[in-house]
C-alpha positions as CSV (number, residue, x, y, z in Angstrom):
1,M,38.5,163.1,63.8
2,H,35.6,164.8,65.2
3,D,35.8,166.1,68.8
4,E,33.3,163.3,69.0
5,E,35.5,161.0,68.4
6,K,39.1,163.1,70.3
7,Q,36.4,162.8,73.4
8,T,35.8,159.1,73.3
9,V,38.4,156.2,75.4
10,L,40.2,153.6,74.1
11,T,39.3,150.5,76.2
12,P,41.7,148.3,77.1
13,E,40.1,145.2,74.9
14,M,40.0,147.2,72.2
15,C,43.7,148.4,73.3
16,R,44.3,144.8,72.5
17,A,42.5,144.4,69.4
18,A,44.1,147.3,67.6
19,R,48.1,145.5,68.5
20,A,46.7,142.2,67.6
21,F,45.7,143.5,64.5
22,L,49.1,145.3,64.0
23,D,51.2,142.4,64.9
24,W,52.4,144.5,67.9
25,T,53.5,143.0,71.1
26,Q,53.0,145.5,73.9
27,A,56.4,146.2,74.1
28,D,55.9,147.9,71.2
29,L,53.4,149.8,71.7
30,A,54.4,150.8,74.8
31,E,57.8,152.2,72.6
32,K,55.4,153.5,70.1
33,A,53.0,155.3,72.8
34,A,56.1,156.3,74.9
35,V,55.2,155.1,78.0
36,S,56.7,151.6,79.8
37,R,55.6,148.2,79.2
38,G,53.9,147.9,82.3
39,T,52.0,150.7,81.0
40,V,50.8,148.8,78.4
41,R,50.1,145.6,80.8
42,D,48.4,147.1,83.3
43,Y,45.5,149.5,81.0
44,E,45.0,146.4,79.2
45,A,44.9,144.4,81.4
46,S,42.7,147.4,83.6
47,A,44.8,146.2,86.8
48,H,44.6,149.8,88.3
49,A,44.0,153.1,87.0
50,V,46.5,154.8,85.0
51,H,46.8,158.1,84.4
52,R,44.2,159.7,82.9
53,S,46.3,161.0,79.4
54,T,47.2,157.1,79.1
55,P,43.8,155.5,76.8
56,A,44.4,158.8,74.2
57,L,48.6,158.3,74.2
58,L,48.1,153.8,73.1
59,R,45.4,155.5,70.5
60,K,47.5,158.0,68.0
61,A,50.2,155.8,68.5
62,L,48.1,152.9,67.1
63,E,46.1,154.8,64.7
64,D,49.8,156.6,63.6
65,G,50.6,152.5,63.4
66,G,47.9,152.2,60.3
67,V,44.5,151.8,62.6
68,R,41.6,153.6,62.6
69,L,39.9,154.1,65.0
70,E,36.1,155.5,64.7
71,C,33.6,155.8,67.1
72,R,29.8,154.0,66.8
73,D,26.5,154.7,67.7
74,G,25.9,153.9,71.4
75,G,29.8,155.9,72.5
76,G,31.5,152.4,71.5
77,L,34.9,152.6,69.1
78,A,35.3,150.3,66.1
79,L,37.8,149.1,64.3
80,V,37.6,149.9,60.9
81,Q,40.4,148.6,57.8
82,E,41.3,151.0,55.3
């Protein structure tokens, strides 16, 4: 992973898409990221601010699960199937 990709934050929309791609429930992602299901639910719903490490934990769990997220021009992330 490049430094630029490490700095790009996983958005709630991309989190939902990556989770759906893996066919994971919110509980699955929560377990793999070592956070509560409520944290995943609130993050995906943009319900309130989450701890600053949460997006990184979620992104790592998704990437460890087989999703590849790439930084694209304009600073966004794209879900890439290998």
